[in-house]
LOKE-85191 format. One record per residue (C-alpha): residue in three letters; x, y, z. Coordinates in nm, 4 decimals, padded with zeros to 6 digits. Example, Ala and Ser with C-alpha at 12.3 -4.5 7.8 and 13.67 -1.06 7.14 Angstrom:
Ala; 01.2300; -00.4500; 00.7800
Ser; 01.3670; -00.1060; 00.7140
***
This chain:
Unk; 03.4093; -01.3053; -01.3983
Unk; 03.5588; -01.3301; -01.0541
Unk; 03.5119; -00.9554; -01.0055
Unk; 03.1478; -00.9735; -01.1143
Unk; 03.0797; -01.2566; -00.8850
Unk; 03.2281; -01.0620; -00.5882
Unk; 03.0311; -00.7558; -00.6727
Unk; 02.7191; -00.9676; -00.7106
Unk; 02.7769; -01.1373; -00.3682
Unk; 02.8073; -00.7980; -00.2053
Unk; 02.5139; -00.6186; -00.3809
Unk; 02.2612; -00.8974; -00.4117
Unk; 02.3595; -01.1315; -00.1267
Unk; 02.3004; -01.0975; 00.2473
Unk; 02.4730; -01.4136; 00.3662
Unk; 02.8134; -01.2472; 00.3878
Unk; 02.9248; -00.9750; 00.6232
Unk; 03.0100; -00.7440; 00.3360
Unk; 02.6762; -00.7933; 00.1658
Unk; 02.4815; -00.7294; 00.4903
Unk; 02.6865; -00.4202; 00.5657
Unk; 02.6351; -00.2921; 00.2052
Unk; 02.2516; -00.3274; 00.2345
Unk; 02.2402; -00.1641; 00.5812
Unk; 02.4424; 00.1376; 00.4432
Unk; 02.2162; 00.1450; 00.1426
Unk; 01.9034; 00.1613; 00.3665
Unk; 02.0498; 00.4478; 00.5672
Unk; 02.1363; 00.6388; 00.2445
Unk; 01.7787; 00.5897; 00.1229
Unk; 01.6453; 00.7220; 00.4551
Unk; 01.8712; 01.0202; 00.4492
Unk; 01.7884; 01.0935; 00.0888
Unk; 01.4159; 01.0859; 00.1394
Unk; 01.4602; 01.3070; 00.4493
Unk; 01.6507; 01.5631; 00.2464
Unk; 01.3726; 01.5684; -00.0201
Unk; 01.1087; 01.6137; 00.2515
Unk; 01.3061; 01.8976; 00.4229
Unk; 01.3560; 02.0662; 00.0872
Unk; 00.9802; 02.0945; 00.0528
Unk; 00.9634; 02.3281; 00.3557
Unk; 00.9906; 02.6797; 00.2061
Unk; 01.1972; 02.8454; 00.4846
Unk; 01.4517; 02.5533; 00.4803
Unk; 01.4574; 02.5543; 00.1000
Unk; 01.5366; 02.9301; 00.0793
Unk; 01.8007; 02.9054; 00.3407
Unk; 01.9751; 02.5748; 00.2427
Unk; 01.8773; 02.5185; -00.1254
Unk; 02.2400; 02.5002; -00.2333
Unk; 02.3261; 02.2418; 00.0320
Unk; 02.0157; 02.0410; -00.0471
Unk; 02.1098; 02.0308; -00.4144
Unk; 02.4709; 01.9181; -00.3446
Unk; 02.3568; 01.6463; -00.1053
Unk; 02.0919; 01.5266; -00.3491
Unk; 02.3401; 01.4960; -00.6337
Unk; 02.5769; 01.3030; -00.4028
Unk; 02.3005; 01.0535; -00.3277
Unk; 02.1872; 01.0372; -00.6913
Unk; 02.5396; 00.9590; -00.8132
Unk; 02.5851; 00.6974; -00.5515
Unk; 02.2441; 00.5349; -00.6383
Unk; 02.3366; 00.5579; -01.0061
Unk; 02.6638; 00.3749; -00.9570
Unk; 02.4794; 00.1122; -00.7486
Unk; 02.2194; 00.0632; -01.0213
Unk; 02.4871; 00.0207; -01.2887
Unk; 02.6810; -00.2238; -01.0690
Unk; 02.3622; -00.4285; -01.0235
Unk; 02.3238; -00.4470; -01.4004
Unk; 02.6924; -00.5288; -01.4508
Unk; 02.7096; -00.8002; -01.1931
Unk; 02.3680; -00.9639; -01.2537
Unk; 02.3808; -01.2995; -01.4331
Unk; 02.0625; -01.1853; -01.6269
Unk; 02.0758; -00.8072; -01.6468
Unk; 01.7472; -00.7700; -01.8421
Unk; 01.5628; -00.9768; -01.5814
Unk; 01.6842; -00.7391; -01.3014
Unk; 01.6118; -00.4255; -01.5095
Unk; 01.2520; -00.5400; -01.5726
Unk; 01.1990; -00.6736; -01.2191
Unk; 01.0032; -00.4893; -00.9459
Unk; 01.3141; -00.3795; -00.7656
Unk; 01.4948; -00.2927; -01.0843
Unk; 01.2198; -00.0540; -01.1949
Unk; 01.2039; 00.0944; -00.8376
Unk; 01.5819; 00.1477; -00.8465
Unk; 01.5609; 00.3185; -01.1819
Unk; 01.2750; 00.5441; -01.0755
Unk; 01.4823; 00.6417; -00.7662
Unk; 01.7477; 00.8129; -00.9819
Unk; 01.5523; 00.9528; -01.2826
Unk; 01.3799; 01.2441; -01.1051
Unk; 01.7139; 01.4184; -01.0272
Unk; 01.8177; 01.4014; -01.3869
Unk; 01.4713; 01.5125; -01.4983
Unk; 01.5134; 01.7950; -01.2527
Unk; 01.7628; 01.9466; -01.4993
Unk; 01.4570; 02.0050; -01.7288
Unk; 01.1676; 02.0203; -01.4903
Unk; 01.2388; 02.1837; -01.1496
Unk; 00.9535; 02.0354; -00.9520
Unk; 01.0312; 01.6755; -01.0545
Unk; 01.2833; 01.6349; -00.7818
Unk; 01.0109; 01.5999; -00.5327
Unk; 00.9325; 01.2682; -00.7047
Unk; 01.2431; 01.1418; -00.5333
Unk; 01.0314; 01.0378; -00.2400
Unk; 00.9666; 00.7242; -00.4411
Unk; 01.3058; 00.6166; -00.3044
Unk; 01.1119; 00.5291; 00.0127
Unk; 00.9777; 00.2250; -00.1785
Unk; 01.3395; 00.0946; -00.1835
Unk; 01.3011; 00.0434; 00.1828
Unk; 01.1133; -00.2769; 00.0947
Unk; 01.4593; -00.4289; 00.0668
Unk; 01.4698; -00.4404; 00.4429
Unk; 01.2449; -00.7549; 00.4228
Unk; 01.5437; -00.9252; 00.2508
Unk; 01.8201; -00.7568; 00.4549
Unk; 01.6835; -00.8197; 00.8006
Unk; 01.5393; -01.1656; 00.7138
Unk; 01.1879; -01.0599; 00.7556
Unk; 01.0683; -01.3275; 00.5080
Unk; 00.8493; -01.4869; 00.7784
Unk; 00.6176; -01.1887; 00.7400
Unk; 00.5618; -01.2649; 00.3827
Unk; 00.3492; -01.5663; 00.4823
Unk; 00.1206; -01.3503; 00.6892
Unk; 00.1017; -01.0973; 00.4007
Unk; -00.0021; -01.3824; 00.1706
Unk; -00.2832; -01.4673; 00.4064
Unk; -00.4021; -01.1053; 00.4007
Unk; -00.3736; -01.0925; 00.0287
Unk; -00.5690; -01.4153; -00.0159
Unk; -00.8457; -01.2760; 00.2077
Unk; -00.8713; -00.9594; 00.0038
Unk; -00.8933; -01.1643; -00.3151
Unk; -01.1698; -01.3846; -00.1799
Unk; -01.3647; -01.0811; -00.0605
Unk; -01.3165; -00.8610; -00.3674
Unk; -01.6483; -00.9586; -00.5220
Unk; -01.8367; -00.8904; -00.2089
Unk; -01.6624; -00.5583; -00.1706
Unk; -01.7488; -00.4542; -00.5328
Unk; -02.1165; -00.5380; -00.4633
Unk; -02.0999; -00.3345; -00.1369
Unk; -01.9496; -00.0331; -00.3141
Unk; -02.2163; -00.0652; -00.5850
Unk; -02.4869; -00.0466; -00.3194
Unk; -02.3163; 00.2568; -00.1535
Unk; -02.2822; 00.4267; -00.4992
Unk; -02.6530; 00.3897; -00.5564
Unk; -02.7276; 00.5152; -00.2112
Unk; -02.5244; 00.8306; -00.2421
Unk; -02.6771; 00.9005; -00.5746
Unk; -03.0272; 00.8722; -00.4347
Unk; -02.9404; 01.0795; -00.1289
Unk; -02.7688; 01.3428; -00.3372
Unk; -03.0494; 01.3757; -00.5868
Unk; -03.3106; 01.4022; -00.3046
Unk; -03.1097; 01.6700; -00.1252
Unk; -03.0633; 01.8655; -00.4505
Unk; -03.4414; 01.8673; -00.4887
Unk; -03.5065; 01.9548; -00.1243
Unk; -03.2379; 02.2255; -00.0670
Unk; -03.1872; 02.3713; -00.4201
Unk; -02.9190; 02.5955; -00.5400
Unk; -02.9985; 02.8810; -00.2958
Unk; -02.8672; 02.6615; -00.0087
Unk; -02.5475; 02.5673; -00.1701
Unk; -02.6569; 02.2449; -00.3424
Unk; -02.5881; 02.3859; -00.6937
Unk; -02.5894; 02.0519; -00.8778
Unk; -02.6489; 01.6815; -00.8287
Unk; -02.2680; 01.6049; -00.8385
Unk; -02.2268; 01.8620; -00.5616
Unk; -02.5061; 01.7042; -00.3643
Unk; -02.3556; 01.3582; -00.4211
Unk; -02.0227; 01.4920; -00.2880
Unk; -02.2114; 01.6079; 00.0259
Unk; -02.3829; 01.2576; 00.0556
Unk; -02.0382; 01.0823; 00.0355
Unk; -01.8772; 01.3192; 00.2954
Unk; -02.1826; 01.2609; 00.5255
Unk; -02.2289; 00.8807; 00.4844
Unk; -01.8518; 00.8277; 00.5429
Unk; -01.8796; 01.0370; 00.8671
Unk; -01.6103; 01.2672; 00.7447
Unk; -01.8311; 01.5859; 00.7708
Unk; -01.6244; 01.8644; 00.6249
Unk; -01.9049; 02.1116; 00.6855
Unk; -01.8467; 02.3135; 00.3671
Unk; -02.2110; 02.2597; 00.2667
Unk; -02.4999; 02.1630; 00.4911
Unk; -02.8747; 02.1377; 00.4625
Unk; -03.0760; 02.4287; 00.5962
Unk; -03.4375; 02.3166; 00.5634
Unk; -03.6101; 02.0778; 00.8057
Unk; -03.6699; 01.8048; 00.5417
Unk; -03.3028; 01.8402; 00.4423
Unk; -03.1818; 01.7965; 00.7996
Unk; -03.4088; 01.4940; 00.8497
Unk; -03.2554; 01.3356; 00.5349
Unk; -02.9083; 01.4254; 00.6578
Unk; -02.9800; 01.2595; 00.9902
Unk; -03.0836; 00.9384; 00.8066
Unk; -02.7693; 00.9525; 00.6002
Unk; -02.5527; 00.9885; 00.9109
Unk; -02.7158; 00.6969; 01.0897
Unk; -02.6887; 00.4905; 00.7705
Unk; -02.3228; 00.5743; 00.7422
Unk; -02.2594; 00.4418; 01.0990
Unk; -02.4502; 00.1295; 01.0034
Unk; -02.2705; 00.0447; 00.6866
Unk; -01.9145; 00.1617; 00.7603
Unk; -01.8321; -00.1641; 00.9358
Unk; -01.9605; -00.3866; 00.6451
Unk; -01.6356; -00.4088; 00.4433
Unk; -01.4332; -00.4609; 00.7659
Unk; -01.6593; -00.7473; 00.8598
Unk; -01.6337; -00.9017; 00.5099
Unk; -01.2555; -00.8860; 00.5125
Unk; -01.2303; -01.0131; 00.8711
Unk; -01.4366; -01.3185; 00.7967
Unk; -01.2244; -01.3994; 00.4873
Unk; -00.9046; -01.3423; 00.6971
Unk; -01.0374; -01.5912; 00.9566
Unk; -01.1029; -01.8451; 00.6810
Unk; -00.7635; -01.7929; 00.5277
Unk; -00.5892; -01.8414; 00.8581
Unk; -00.7787; -02.1582; 00.9351
Unk; -00.6973; -02.2882; 00.5914
Unk; -00.3328; -02.2011; 00.6314
Unk; -00.3222; -02.3758; 00.9612
Unk; -00.5045; -02.6750; 00.8301
Unk; -00.2713; -02.7015; 00.5341
Unk; 00.0085; -02.7862; 00.7738
Unk; -00.1734; -03.0909; 00.8992
Unk; -00.1615; -03.4307; 00.7236
Unk; -00.4814; -03.5774; 00.5766
Unk; -00.6661; -03.8393; 00.7658
Unk; -00.4957; -04.1807; 00.7080
Unk; -00.8307; -04.3596; 00.7063
Unk; -01.0715; -04.1409; 00.5044
Unk; -00.8260; -03.8906; 00.3567
Unk; -01.0199; -03.5833; 00.4816
Unk; -00.8303; -03.2537; 00.4822
Unk; -00.8011; -02.9805; 00.6104
Unk; -00.8766; -03.0218; 00.9825
Unk; -00.9087; -02.7577; 01.2548
Unk; -00.5695; -02.6461; 01.3761
Unk; -00.6281; -02.7993; 01.7275
Unk; -00.7971; -03.1199; 01.5993
Unk; -00.6714; -03.4493; 01.7363
Unk; -00.9368; -03.6713; 01.5738
Unk; -01.0861; -03.6616; 01.2188
Unk; -01.4252; -03.4980; 01.2290
Unk; -01.5456; -03.7272; 00.9461
Unk; -01.4472; -04.0812; 01.0535
Unk; -01.3183; -04.0179; 01.4128
Unk; -00.9807; -04.1600; 01.3439
Unk; -00.6835; -04.0304; 01.5402
Unk; -00.4733; -03.7827; 01.3368
***
């Protein structure tokens, strides 16, 4: 039990010097491991250093496997760790190498190890950013219905534009089907403009011009929706830190308020 507690303090804890050093070393191993996988995807490097890459990859995999097993061994509730977010990520980080014995290309899935870098929030005491992330998440949740309606309108718009362009241009100008024309409408209205297909006729160019101007008009809509909700969430978060009015009980107040806006009492 004493050994398990020591291992637990080192692997799961960051309050001790040994635990912090372990996590920093682990992060560097993750970075180096992902770098090796990325470099291996470059054909000239893979052809020249394939054997070296394989040996290094197995070294990292064995190290991560030992770490994973030690986490299970030292955890007071092993099943809870295994089924947790980090536990699943830790498992997925080692599986691809073993699957590579059966499926050669599966080793490139090892880039999922980059997700383990999320541990740096715990290692380097970046928990204060979690609060800001919660504000952003709350803003996204509050704006989700507006965003769904917006995308519904955009979907209807691209269907109409695609269908009209299919009728105007026809198959002889590259618009071979309505789905192909809808693809053009999406590329145009989002201002991406691949240029793989383009209208040729005058009516088609006029419709394309309208689609381009419409795209510039609506592309800022979701940004505006989310920005408004972020502002509301920030004000609510700031107001939550203020006490309620002692006289009328109103809450929340503006973050810089000194007097209650309902009864005028000093806060």
